[in-house]
N, CA, C and O atoms as a Tinker XYZ file with bonds, in Angstrom:
   432  protein
     1  N    -19.364000   16.697000   18.869000    73     2
     2  CA   -18.675000   17.347000   19.971000    64     1     3
     3  C    -17.301000   17.818000   19.489000    63     2     4     5
     4  O    -16.556000   17.043000   18.889000    81     3
     5  N    -16.973000   19.049000   19.743000    73     3     6
     6  CA   -15.691000   19.619000   19.341000    64     5     7
     7  C    -14.573000   19.077000   20.225000    63     6     8     9
     8  O    -14.776000   18.755000   21.396000    81     7
     9  N    -13.409000   18.991000   19.636000    73     7    10
    10  CA   -12.245000   18.553000   20.399000    64     9    11
    11  C    -11.758000   19.679000   21.296000    63    10    12    13
    12  O    -11.920000   20.859000   20.987000    81    11
    13  N    -11.169000   19.294000   22.394000    73    11    14
    14  CA   -10.616000   20.245000   23.350000    64    13    15
    15  C     -9.388000   20.907000   22.729000    63    14    16    17
    16  O     -8.358000   20.253000   22.562000    81    15
    17  N     -9.479000   22.180000   22.387000    73    15    18
    18  CA    -8.400000   22.896000   21.704000    64    17    19
    19  C     -7.165000   23.110000   22.581000    63    18    20    21
    20  O     -6.108000   23.480000   22.070000    81    19
    21  N     -7.281000   22.885000   23.889000    73    19    22
    22  CA    -6.102000   23.003000   24.739000    64    21    23
    23  C     -5.117000   21.856000   24.480000    63    22    24    25
    24  O     -3.989000   21.882000   24.971000    81    23
    25  N     -5.545000   20.856000   23.710000    73    23    26
    26  CA    -4.660000   19.747000   23.365000    64    25    27
    27  C     -3.698000   20.101000   22.236000    63    26    28    29
    28  O     -2.720000   19.385000   22.019000    81    27
    29  N     -3.950000   21.178000   21.520000    73    27    30
    30  CA    -3.071000   21.575000   20.422000    64    29    31
    31  C     -1.667000   21.817000   20.990000    63    30    32    33
    32  O     -1.485000   22.630000   21.897000    81    31
    33  N     -0.686000   21.104000   20.448000    73    31    34
    34  CA     0.693000   21.227000   20.892000    64    33    35
    35  C      1.054000   20.357000   22.081000    63    34    36    37
    36  O      2.210000   20.342000   22.504000    81    35
    37  N      0.085000   19.631000   22.630000    73    35    38
    38  CA     0.384000   18.761000   23.774000    64    37    39
    39  C      1.329000   17.650000   23.326000    63    38    40    41
    40  O      1.172000   17.085000   22.243000    81    39
    41  N      2.298000   17.350000   24.159000    73    39    42
    42  CA     3.246000   16.282000   23.875000    64    41    43
    43  C      3.034000   15.148000   24.863000    63    42    44    45
    44  O      2.917000   15.362000   26.069000    81    43
    45  N      2.988000   13.942000   24.323000    73    43    46
    46  CA     2.814000   12.745000   25.133000    64    45    47
    47  C      4.183000   12.146000   25.445000    63    46    48    49
    48  O      5.152000   12.402000   24.730000    81    47
    49  N      4.263000   11.355000   26.501000    73    47    50
    50  CA     5.564000   10.751000   26.852000    64    49    51
    51  C      6.083000    9.855000   25.728000    63    50    52    53
    52  O      5.294000    9.265000   24.991000    81    51
    53  N      7.403000    9.752000   25.595000    73    51    54
    54  CA     7.966000    8.881000   24.559000    64    53    55
    55  C      7.591000    7.425000   24.811000    63    54    56    57
    56  O      7.387000    7.003000   25.949000    81    55
    57  N      7.506000    6.680000   23.732000    73    55    58
    58  CA     7.226000    5.252000   23.833000    64    57    59
    59  C      8.469000    4.520000   24.335000    63    58    60    61
    60  O      9.563000    5.084000   24.385000    81    59
    61  N      8.281000    3.273000   24.698000    73    59    62
    62  CA     9.422000    2.412000   25.020000    64    61    63
    63  C     10.245000    2.235000   23.739000    63    62    64    65
    64  O      9.687000    2.286000   22.643000    81    63
    65  N     11.536000    2.031000   23.858000    73    63    66
    66  CA    12.362000    1.854000   22.654000    64    65    67
    67  C     11.929000    0.649000   21.812000    63    66    68    69
    68  O     11.569000   -0.402000   22.342000    81    67
    69  N     11.972000    0.826000   20.513000    73    67    70
    70  CA    11.694000   -0.231000   19.539000    64    69    71
    71  C     13.011000   -0.528000   18.840000    63    70    72    73
    72  O     13.601000    0.359000   18.223000    81    71
    73  N     13.481000   -1.779000   18.934000    73    71    74
    74  CA    14.728000   -2.136000   18.273000    64    73    75
    75  C     14.444000   -2.596000   16.855000    63    74    76    77
    76  O     13.712000   -3.560000   16.633000    81    75
    77  N     15.028000   -1.898000   15.910000    73    75    78
    78  CA    14.826000   -2.181000   14.487000    64    77    79
    79  C     15.637000   -3.418000   14.114000    63    78    80    81
    80  O     16.843000   -3.479000   14.353000    81    79
    81  N     14.962000   -4.398000   13.527000    73    79    82
    82  CA    15.634000   -5.631000   13.137000    64    81    83
    83  C     15.739000   -5.775000   11.624000    63    82    84    85
    84  O     14.914000   -5.242000   10.882000    81    83
    85  N     16.748000   -6.491000   11.181000    73    83    86
    86  CA    16.944000   -6.725000    9.745000    64    85    87
    87  C     15.724000   -7.383000    9.117000    63    86    88    89
    88  O     15.296000   -7.002000    8.027000    81    87
    89  N     15.170000   -8.366000    9.806000    73    87    90
    90  CA    14.029000   -9.096000    9.243000    64    89    91
    91  C     12.808000   -8.193000    9.114000    63    90    92    93
    92  O     12.078000   -8.288000    8.128000    81    91
    93  N     12.574000   -7.330000   10.080000    73    91    94
    94  CA    11.445000   -6.387000   10.000000    64    93    95
    95  C     11.630000   -5.434000    8.820000    63    94    96    97
    96  O     10.672000   -5.121000    8.113000    81    95
    97  N     12.866000   -4.976000    8.610000    73    95    98
    98  CA    13.134000   -4.101000    7.476000    64    97    99
    99  C     12.857000   -4.846000    6.176000    63    98   100   101
   100  O     12.201000   -4.316000    5.279000    81    99
   101  N     13.357000   -6.079000    6.076000    73    99   102
   102  CA    13.139000   -6.874000    4.863000    64   101   103
   103  C     11.648000   -7.093000    4.609000    63   102   104   105
   104  O     11.174000   -6.925000    3.485000    81   103
   105  N     10.916000   -7.467000    5.655000    73   103   106
   106  CA     9.475000   -7.694000    5.509000    64   105   107
   107  C      8.762000   -6.434000    5.041000    63   106   108   109
   108  O      7.892000   -6.493000    4.172000    81   107
   109  N      9.132000   -5.292000    5.618000    73   107   110
   110  CA     8.488000   -4.040000    5.235000    64   109   111
   111  C      8.802000   -3.697000    3.785000    63   110   112   113
   112  O      7.906000   -3.332000    3.024000    81   111
   113  N     10.068000   -3.812000    3.400000    73   111   114
   114  CA    10.463000   -3.494000    2.022000    64   113   115
   115  C      9.714000   -4.390000    1.035000    63   114   116   117
   116  O      9.263000   -3.919000   -0.009000    81   115
   117  N      9.580000   -5.662000    1.355000    73   115   118
   118  CA     8.833000   -6.570000    0.485000    64   117   119
   119  C      7.356000   -6.177000    0.428000    63   118   120   121
   120  O      6.742000   -6.207000   -0.638000    81   119
   121  N      6.794000   -5.813000    1.572000    73   119   122
   122  CA     5.369000   -5.456000    1.624000    64   121   123
   123  C      5.052000   -4.225000    0.775000    63   122   124   125
   124  O      3.977000   -4.138000    0.181000    81   123
   125  N      5.983000   -3.276000    0.719000    73   123   126
   126  CA     5.736000   -2.068000   -0.076000    64   125   127
   127  C      6.299000   -2.179000   -1.488000    63   126   128   129
   128  O      6.211000   -1.239000   -2.278000    81   127
   129  N      6.879000   -3.339000   -1.796000    73   127   130
   130  CA     7.368000   -3.583000   -3.154000    64   129   131
   131  C      8.631000   -2.824000   -3.519000    63   130   132   133
   132  O      8.833000   -2.486000   -4.685000    81   131
   133  N      9.492000   -2.550000   -2.530000    73   131   134
   134  CA    10.729000   -1.824000   -2.806000    64   133   135
   135  C     11.898000   -2.807000   -2.784000    63   134   136   137
   136  O     12.258000   -3.331000   -1.730000    81   135
   137  N     12.480000   -3.049000   -3.940000    73   135   138
   138  CA    13.547000   -4.042000   -4.085000    64   137   139
   139  C     14.950000   -3.461000   -3.902000    63   138   140   141
   140  O     15.926000   -4.108000   -4.283000    81   139
   141  N     15.077000   -2.276000   -3.336000    73   139   142
   142  CA    16.395000   -1.687000   -3.103000    64   141   143
   143  C     17.233000   -2.654000   -2.266000    63   142   144   145
   144  O     16.842000   -2.987000   -1.148000    81   143
   145  N     18.379000   -3.112000   -2.783000    73   143   146
   146  CA    19.180000   -4.083000   -2.033000    64   145   147
   147  C     19.716000   -3.554000   -0.701000    63   146   148   149
   148  O     20.063000   -4.348000    0.173000    81   147
   149  N     19.790000   -2.254000   -0.530000    73   147   150
   150  CA    20.251000   -1.695000    0.746000    64   149   151
   151  C     19.290000   -2.027000    1.885000    63   150   152   153
   152  O     19.646000   -1.897000    3.056000    81   151
   153  N     18.074000   -2.457000    1.545000    73   151   154
   154  CA    17.082000   -2.823000    2.553000    64   153   155
   155  C     17.165000   -4.294000    2.957000    63   154   156   157
   156  O     16.588000   -4.693000    3.969000    81   155
   157  N     17.876000   -5.097000    2.174000    73   155   158
   158  CA    17.884000   -6.540000    2.439000    64   157   159
   159  C     19.276000   -7.161000    2.460000    63   158   160   161
   160  O     19.439000   -8.271000    2.966000    81   159
   161  N     20.266000   -6.487000    1.935000    73   159   162
   162  CA    21.605000   -7.050000    1.771000    64   161   163
   163  C     22.623000   -6.188000    2.507000    63   162   164   165
   164  O     22.886000   -5.050000    2.118000    81   163
   165  N     23.188000   -6.738000    3.569000    73   163   166
   166  CA    24.143000   -5.989000    4.385000    64   165   167
   167  C     25.313000   -5.470000    3.552000    63   166   168   169
   168  O     25.743000   -4.329000    3.721000    81   167
   169  N     25.823000   -6.308000    2.658000    73   167   170
   170  CA    26.967000   -5.892000    1.841000    64   169   171
   171  C     26.597000   -4.743000    0.897000    63   170   172   173
   172  O     27.397000   -3.831000    0.687000    81   171
   173  N     25.402000   -4.786000    0.334000    73   171   174
   174  CA    24.948000   -3.694000   -0.534000    64   173   175
   175  C     24.828000   -2.401000    0.272000    63   174   176   177
   176  O     25.187000   -1.330000   -0.217000    81   175
   177  N     24.329000   -2.497000    1.496000    73   175   178
   178  CA    24.217000   -1.316000    2.354000    64   177   179
   179  C     25.595000   -0.777000    2.713000    63   178   180   181
   180  O     25.814000    0.435000    2.712000    81   179
   181  N     26.520000   -1.676000    3.018000    73   179   182
   182  CA    27.888000   -1.250000    3.361000    64   181   183
   183  C     28.561000   -0.576000    2.171000    63   182   184   185
   184  O     29.318000    0.379000    2.345000    81   183
   185  N     28.291000   -1.063000    0.972000    73   183   186
   186  CA    28.873000   -0.454000   -0.233000    64   185   187
   187  C     28.397000    0.982000   -0.412000    63   186   188   189
   188  O     29.060000    1.780000   -1.073000    81   187
   189  N     27.256000    1.309000    0.171000    73   187   190
   190  CA    26.715000    2.673000    0.115000    64   189   191
   191  C     27.141000    3.514000    1.319000    63   190   192   193
   192  O     26.727000    4.665000    1.455000    81   191
   193  N     27.975000    2.928000    2.195000    73   191   194
   194  CA    28.481000    3.675000    3.348000    64   193   195
   195  C     27.710000    3.482000    4.636000    63   194   196   197
   196  O     27.961000    4.193000    5.609000    81   195
   197  N     26.777000    2.541000    4.672000    73   195   198
   198  CA    25.989000    2.281000    5.882000    64   197   199
   199  C     26.590000    1.106000    6.640000    63   198   200   201
   200  O     27.142000    0.202000    6.015000    81   199
   201  N     26.501000    1.089000    7.958000    73   199   202
   202  CA    27.071000   -0.024000    8.722000    64   201   203
   203  C     26.219000   -1.293000    8.686000    63   202   204   205
   204  O     26.695000   -2.370000    9.045000    81   203
   205  N     24.980000   -1.173000    8.260000    73   203   206
   206  CA    24.057000   -2.313000    8.200000    64   205   207
   207  C     22.944000   -1.951000    7.230000    63   206   208   209
   208  O     22.941000   -0.862000    6.656000    81   207
   209  N     21.990000   -2.875000    7.048000    73   207   210
   210  CA    20.876000   -2.565000    6.146000    64   209   211
   211  C     20.120000   -1.364000    6.681000    63   210   212   213
   212  O     20.065000   -1.129000    7.888000    81   211
   213  N     19.539000   -0.610000    5.764000    73   211   214
   214  CA    18.748000    0.564000    6.132000    64   213   215
   215  C     17.279000    0.282000    5.825000    63   214   216   217
   216  O     16.955000   -0.635000    5.071000    81   215
   217  N     16.413000    1.072000    6.412000    73   215   218
   218  CA    14.974000    0.902000    6.230000    64   217   219
   219  C     14.444000    1.906000    5.213000    63   218   220   221
   220  O     14.962000    3.017000    5.104000    81   219
   221  N     13.402000    1.508000    4.463000    73   219   222
   222  CA    12.746000    2.498000    3.603000    64   221   223
   223  C     12.253000    3.670000    4.476000    63   222   224   225
   224  O     11.922000    3.468000    5.644000    81   223
   225  N     12.205000    4.876000    3.923000    73   223   226
   226  CA    11.800000    6.035000    4.727000    64   225   227
   227  C     10.437000    5.886000    5.403000    63   226   228   229
   228  O     10.230000    6.428000    6.488000    81   227
   229  N      9.514000    5.167000    4.785000    73   227   230
   230  CA     8.177000    5.030000    5.373000    64   229   231
   231  C      8.099000    3.944000    6.443000    63   230   232   233
   232  O      7.042000    3.754000    7.044000    81   231
   233  N      9.185000    3.235000    6.689000    73   231   234
   234  CA     9.214000    2.175000    7.705000    64   233   235
   235  C      8.745000    2.686000    9.061000    63   234   236   237
   236  O      8.024000    1.988000    9.773000    81   235
   237  N      9.146000    3.892000    9.418000    73   235   238
   238  CA     8.825000    4.405000   10.756000    64   237   239
   239  C      7.324000    4.573000   10.981000    63   238   240   241
   240  O      6.878000    4.659000   12.126000    81   239
   241  N      6.538000    4.621000    9.900000    73   239   242
   242  CA     5.095000    4.725000   10.088000    64   241   243
   243  C      4.565000    3.538000   10.873000    63   242   244   245
   244  O      3.644000    3.689000   11.676000    81   243
   245  N      5.133000    2.364000   10.651000    73   243   246
   246  CA     4.661000    1.173000   11.361000    64   245   247
   247  C      4.887000    1.302000   12.868000    63   246   248   249
   248  O      4.179000    0.674000   13.655000    81   247
   249  N      5.852000    2.098000   13.268000    73   247   250
   250  CA     6.121000    2.329000   14.685000    64   249   251
   251  C      5.255000    3.476000   15.210000    63   250   252   253
   252  O      4.711000    3.390000   16.311000    81   251
   253  N      5.127000    4.541000   14.427000    73   251   254
   254  CA     4.368000    5.709000   14.879000    64   253   255
   255  C      2.873000    5.428000   14.954000    63   254   256   257
   256  O      2.173000    6.019000   15.777000    81   255
   257  N      2.375000    4.528000   14.099000    73   255   258
   258  CA     0.947000    4.221000   14.118000    64   257   259
   259  C      0.528000    3.695000   15.486000    63   258   260   261
   260  O     -0.493000    4.114000   16.032000    81   259
   261  N      1.307000    2.788000   16.033000    73   259   262
   262  CA     1.005000    2.252000   17.357000    64   261   263
   263  C      1.093000    3.350000   18.421000    63   262   264   265
   264  O      0.254000    3.417000   19.319000    81   263
   265  N      2.099000    4.197000   18.318000    73   263   266
   266  CA     2.288000    5.271000   19.293000    64   265   267
   267  C      1.135000    6.266000   19.268000    63   266   268   269
   268  O      0.818000    6.875000   20.290000    81   267
   269  N      0.506000    6.435000   18.107000    73   267   270
   270  CA    -0.620000    7.371000   17.999000    64   269   271
   271  C     -1.778000    6.960000   18.900000    63   270   272   273
   272  O     -2.648000    7.772000   19.214000    81   271
   273  N     -1.783000    5.708000   19.308000    73   271   274
   274  CA    -2.823000    5.244000   20.221000    64   273   275
   275  C     -2.876000    6.033000   21.514000    63   274   276   277
   276  O     -3.941000    6.162000   22.117000    81   275
   277  N     -1.736000    6.566000   21.951000    73   275   278
   278  CA    -1.722000    7.398000   23.160000    64   277   279
   279  C     -2.663000    8.587000   22.996000    63   278   280   281
   280  O     -3.371000    8.958000   23.933000    81   279
   281  N     -2.668000    9.171000   21.831000    73   279   282
   282  CA    -3.502000   10.340000   21.555000    64   281   283
   283  C     -4.942000    9.898000   21.314000    63   282   284   285
   284  O     -5.874000   10.410000   21.935000    81   283
   285  N     -5.108000    8.955000   20.418000    73   283   286
   286  CA    -6.438000    8.502000   20.010000    64   285   287
   287  C     -7.254000    8.003000   21.200000    63   286   288   289
   288  O     -8.458000    8.248000   21.279000    81   287
   289  N     -6.602000    7.310000   22.114000    73   287   290
   290  CA    -7.309000    6.701000   23.247000    64   289   291
   291  C     -7.376000    7.585000   24.481000    63   290   292   293
   292  O     -7.878000    7.152000   25.518000    81   291
   293  N     -6.881000    8.811000   24.393000    73   291   294
   294  CA    -6.920000    9.716000   25.541000    64   293   295
   295  C     -8.370000   10.164000   25.758000    63   294   296   297
   296  O     -8.898000   10.913000   24.937000    81   295
   297  N     -9.021000    9.731000   26.829000    73   295   298
   298  CA   -10.435000   10.066000   27.033000    64   297   299
   299  C    -10.693000   11.560000   27.210000    63   298   300   301
   300  O    -11.789000   12.034000   26.913000    81   299
   301  N     -9.702000   12.304000   27.686000    73   299   302
   302  CA    -9.890000   13.737000   27.881000    64   301   303
   303  C     -9.988000   14.490000   26.551000    63   302   304   305
   304  O    -10.599000   15.556000   26.482000    81   303
   305  N     -9.387000   13.932000   25.499000    73   303   306
   306  CA    -9.437000   14.586000   24.194000    64   305   307
   307  C    -10.840000   14.503000   23.594000    63   306   308   309
   308  O    -11.290000   15.439000   22.933000    81   307
   309  N    -11.519000   13.399000   23.818000    73   307   310
   310  CA   -12.879000   13.251000   23.293000    64   309   311
   311  C    -12.910000   12.989000   21.798000    63   310   312   313
   312  O    -13.818000   13.465000   21.117000    81   311
   313  N    -11.959000   12.256000   21.274000    73   311   314
   314  CA   -11.851000   11.993000   19.844000    64   313   315
   315  C    -12.708000   10.804000   19.426000    63   314   316   317
   316  O    -12.629000    9.731000   20.024000    81   315
   317  N    -13.523000   11.001000   18.398000    73   315   318
   318  CA   -14.255000    9.905000   17.759000    64   317   319
   319  C    -13.439000    9.509000   16.536000    63   318   320   321
   320  O    -13.540000   10.141000   15.485000    81   319
   321  N    -12.628000    8.460000   16.676000    73   319   322
   322  CA   -11.669000    8.089000   15.637000    64   321   323
   323  C    -12.343000    7.718000   14.322000    63   322   324   325
   324  O    -11.720000    7.799000   13.264000    81   323
   325  N    -13.585000    7.322000   14.376000    73   323   326
   326  CA   -14.293000    6.976000   13.136000    64   325   327
   327  C    -14.522000    8.205000   12.261000    63   326   328   329
   328  O    -14.891000    8.066000   11.095000    81   327
   329  N    -14.313000    9.389000   12.794000    73   327   330
   330  CA   -14.520000   10.629000   12.039000    64   329   331
   331  C    -13.202000   11.316000   11.660000    63   330   332   333
   332  O    -13.202000   12.458000   11.202000    81   331
   333  N    -12.078000   10.611000   11.853000    73   331   334
   334  CA   -10.761000   11.199000   11.614000    64   333   335
   335  C    -10.357000   11.059000   10.155000    63   334   336   337
   336  O    -10.529000   10.001000    9.549000    81   335
   337  N     -9.824000   12.128000    9.603000    73   335   338
   338  CA    -9.184000   12.123000    8.293000    64   337   339
   339  C     -7.726000   12.506000    8.548000    63   338   340   341
   340  O     -7.445000   13.542000    9.152000    81   339
   341  N     -6.813000   11.671000    8.088000    73   339   342
   342  CA    -5.385000   11.917000    8.324000    64   341   343
   343  C     -4.975000   13.193000    7.591000    63   342   344   345
   344  O     -5.119000   13.281000    6.372000    81   343
   345  N     -4.472000   14.168000    8.320000    73   343   346
   346  CA    -4.161000   15.454000    7.707000    64   345   347
   347  C     -2.696000   15.818000    7.690000    63   346   348   349
   348  O     -2.248000   16.505000    6.772000    81   347
   349  N     -1.929000   15.377000    8.681000    73   347   350
   350  CA    -0.546000   15.810000    8.740000    64   349   351
   351  C      0.255000   14.837000    9.584000    63   350   352   353
   352  O     -0.213000   14.338000   10.608000    81   351
   353  N      1.452000   14.583000    9.139000    73   351   354
   354  CA     2.386000   13.772000    9.899000    64   353   355
   355  C      3.781000   14.173000    9.449000    63   354   356   357
   356  O      4.025000   14.352000    8.256000    81   355
   357  N      4.693000   14.312000   10.397000    73   355   358
   358  CA     6.048000   14.742000   10.062000    64   357   359
   359  C      7.056000   13.793000   10.689000    63   358   360   361
   360  O      6.860000   13.286000   11.793000    81   359
   361  N      8.134000   13.567000    9.959000    73   359   362
   362  CA     9.251000   12.779000   10.451000    64   361   363
   363  C     10.496000   13.631000   10.283000    63   362   364   365
   364  O     10.662000   14.299000    9.263000    81   363
   365  N     11.356000   13.613000   11.263000    73   363   366
   366  CA    12.620000   14.336000   11.173000    64   365   367
   367  C     13.743000   13.308000   11.135000    63   366   368   369
   368  O     13.967000   12.585000   12.106000    81   367
   369  N     14.447000   13.247000   10.006000    73   367   370
   370  CA    15.544000   12.301000    9.839000    64   369   371
   371  C     16.871000   13.047000    9.834000    63   370   372   373
   372  O     17.000000   14.099000    9.209000    81   371
   373  N     17.844000   12.499000   10.529000    73   371   374
   374  CA    19.203000   13.019000   10.432000    64   373   375
   375  C     20.087000   12.018000    9.691000    63   374   376   377
   376  O     21.198000   12.342000    9.270000    81   375
   377  N     19.569000   10.784000    9.537000    73   375   378
   378  CA    20.226000    9.736000    8.757000    64   377   379
   379  C     19.198000    8.623000    8.549000    63   378   380   381
   380  O     18.158000    8.609000    9.207000    81   379
   381  N     19.482000    7.704000    7.649000    73   379   382
   382  CA    18.537000    6.595000    7.459000    64   381   383
   383  C     18.421000    5.735000    8.724000    63   382   384   385
   384  O     19.382000    5.593000    9.480000    81   383
   385  N     17.258000    5.179000    8.934000    73   383   386
   386  CA    17.054000    4.207000   10.008000    64   385   387
   387  C     17.742000    2.921000    9.574000    63   386   388   389
   388  O     17.639000    2.516000    8.416000    81   387
   389  N     18.443000    2.283000   10.502000    73   387   390
   390  CA    19.149000    1.056000   10.147000    64   389   391
   391  C     18.942000   -0.024000   11.206000    63   390   392   393
   392  O     18.562000    0.257000   12.342000    81   391
   393  N     19.198000   -1.254000   10.804000    73   391   394
   394  CA    19.085000   -2.388000   11.725000    64   393   395
   395  C     19.940000   -2.114000   12.957000    63   394   396   397
   396  O     21.075000   -1.650000   12.854000    81   395
   397  N     19.374000   -2.410000   14.116000    73   395   398
   398  CA    20.081000   -2.185000   15.377000    64   397   399
   399  C     19.719000   -0.884000   16.055000    63   398   400   401
   400  O     19.988000   -0.719000   17.245000    81   399
   401  N     19.109000    0.055000   15.326000    73   399   402
   402  CA    18.678000    1.309000   15.949000    64   401   403
   403  C     17.602000    1.023000   17.001000    63   402   404   405
   404  O     16.819000    0.083000   16.871000    81   403
   405  N     17.585000    1.841000   18.023000    73   403   406
   406  CA    16.525000    1.778000   19.032000    64   405   407
   407  C     15.787000    3.101000   18.958000    63   406   408   409
   408  O     16.337000    4.152000   19.285000    81   407
   409  N     14.533000    3.041000   18.525000    73   407   410
   410  CA    13.752000    4.247000   18.270000    64   409   411
   411  C     12.664000    4.427000   19.311000    63   410   412   413
   412  O     12.069000    3.460000   19.787000    81   411
   413  N     12.413000    5.689000   19.657000    73   411   414
   414  CA    11.255000    6.024000   20.474000    64   413   415
   415  C     10.418000    7.021000   19.675000    63   414   416   417
   416  O     10.924000    7.703000   18.784000    81   415
   417  N      9.139000    7.093000   20.007000    73   415   418
   418  CA     8.225000    8.005000   19.339000    64   417   419
   419  C      7.642000    8.953000   20.368000    63   418   420   421
   420  O      7.176000    8.523000   21.423000    81   419
   421  N      7.666000   10.233000   20.065000    73   419   422
   422  CA     7.028000   11.241000   20.899000    64   421   423
   423  C      5.938000   11.890000   20.061000    63   422   424   425
   424  O      6.227000   12.538000   19.055000    81   423
   425  N      4.689000   11.719000   20.471000    73   423   426
   426  CA     3.548000   12.295000   19.741000    64   425   427
   427  C      3.224000   13.669000   20.275000    63   426   428   429
   428  O      3.163000   13.885000   21.485000    81   427
   429  N      3.013000   14.610000   19.348000    73   427   430
   430  CA     2.617000   15.970000   19.719000    64   429   431
   431  C      1.350000   16.307000   18.978000    63   430   432
   432  O      0.821000   17.408000   19.129000    81   431
């Protein structure tokens, strides 16, 4: 069954805010094997001009993956997720994500 093409460009409501924590950043950096001290050491991050530890750029995927459920589970779309191949995903950064940030995700 073909997907409903009227969904192209549809935007879903933003998620509830997710507060980024130092421990979550540290856990993520360890999981991906990135030993950059700016991800785990507040003083190292401050020496680079950041007010707190920063997150690896791919950290936000852990937040967006959950938000994608709004799209995947939309019954009107008619998506069979077992047939999905990940084709495109974009992030727009104006600065690094850091501990204490409150992020929302808007899926389009």
